[in-house]
C-alpha positions as CSV (number, residue, x, y, z in Angstrom):
1,X,55.8,49.1,-27.3
2,X,55.8,45.9,-25.3
3,X,54.4,47.8,-22.3
4,X,51.4,49.1,-24.3
5,X,50.8,45.6,-25.7
6,X,50.9,44.2,-22.1
7,X,48.5,46.9,-20.9
8,X,46.1,46.1,-23.8
9,X,46.2,42.3,-23.0
10,X,45.6,43.0,-19.3
11,X,42.7,45.3,-20.0
12,X,41.2,42.7,-22.4
13,X,41.5,40.0,-19.8
14,X,39.8,42.2,-17.2
15,X,36.9,43.0,-19.6
16,X,36.4,39.3,-20.4
17,X,36.7,38.4,-16.7
18,X,34.1,40.9,-15.7
19,X,31.7,39.8,-18.5
20,X,32.1,36.1,-17.4
21,X,31.5,37.0,-13.8
22,X,28.3,38.9,-14.7
23,X,27.1,36.1,-16.9
24,X,27.7,33.6,-14.1
25,X,25.8,35.8,-11.6
26,X,22.9,36.0,-13.9
27,X,22.9,32.3,-14.5
28,X,22.9,31.6,-10.8
29,X,20.1,34.1,-10.2
30,X,18.0,32.5,-13.0
31,X,18.6,29.0,-11.6
32,X,17.6,30.0,-8.1
33,X,14.5,31.8,-9.4
34,X,13.5,28.7,-11.4
35,X,14.0,26.5,-8.4
36,X,11.9,28.8,-6.2
37,X,9.2,28.8,-8.9
38,X,9.1,25.0,-9.0
39,X,9.1,24.9,-5.2
40,X,6.2,27.3,-4.9
41,X,4.2,25.2,-7.4
42,X,3.9,22.4,-4.9
43,X,6.8,20.2,-6.1
44,X,9.0,20.5,-3.0
45,X,10.8,17.2,-3.3
46,X,10.8,17.3,-7.1
47,X,12.2,20.8,-7.1
48,X,15.0,19.8,-4.7
49,X,15.9,16.8,-6.9
50,X,15.7,18.7,-10.2
51,X,17.7,21.7,-8.8
52,X,20.6,19.2,-8.3
53,X,20.4,17.3,-11.5
54,X,18.6,19.8,-13.7
55,X,15.7,17.4,-14.6
56,X,13.0,15.5,-13.0
57,X,12.8,11.7,-12.6
58,X,10.1,11.5,-15.3
59,X,12.3,13.4,-17.8
60,X,15.3,11.2,-17.1
61,X,13.2,8.0,-17.5
62,X,11.8,9.3,-20.8
63,X,15.4,10.1,-22.1
64,X,16.6,6.7,-21.0
65,X,13.6,5.0,-22.5
66,X,12.6,3.2,-19.3
67,X,9.2,3.1,-17.5
68,X,10.2,1.9,-14.1
69,X,13.4,1.5,-12.1
70,X,13.7,-2.3,-12.1
71,X,17.1,-3.8,-11.7
72,X,16.9,-5.2,-15.2
73,X,16.2,-1.8,-16.8
74,X,19.0,-0.2,-14.7
75,X,21.4,-2.9,-16.0
76,X,20.3,-2.3,-19.6
77,X,20.8,1.4,-19.2
78,X,24.3,0.8,-17.7
79,X,25.2,-1.5,-20.6
80,X,23.9,0.9,-23.2
81,X,25.9,3.8,-21.6
82,X,29.0,1.7,-21.5
83,X,28.6,0.7,-25.1
84,X,28.1,4.3,-26.1
85,X,31.1,5.4,-24.1
86,X,33.3,2.8,-25.8
87,X,32.0,3.8,-29.3
88,X,32.6,7.5,-28.7
89,X,36.1,6.8,-27.3
90,X,36.9,4.8,-30.4
91,X,35.6,7.5,-32.7
92,X,37.6,10.2,-30.9
93,X,40.8,8.2,-31.0
94,X,40.2,7.4,-34.7
95,X,39.8,11.1,-35.5
96,X,43.0,12.0,-33.6
97,X,44.9,9.2,-35.5
98,X,43.7,10.5,-38.8
99,X,44.9,14.1,-38.0
100,X,48.3,12.8,-37.1
101,X,49.0,11.4,-40.6
């Protein structure tokens, strides 16, 4: 009985492993195709930067709500990120504390 159960578990792990490997290969192929499409569109430097980070400089500036990369705006973004990190850490720890009681 234990032998059959072990075989079922091993087969299940193999199936999930193969599915994960296929999904990973498909994602890599799609990412490379998207990078090539951006590169052929005449955005060689932008395609190289966005293939690393996943977004362009303009998208990042829009998300961070900044127009230029002045030292003051960079400092503001760092301050906001740090504040958000501390708030999230506090909330996570609070949730864990509540679950303990």
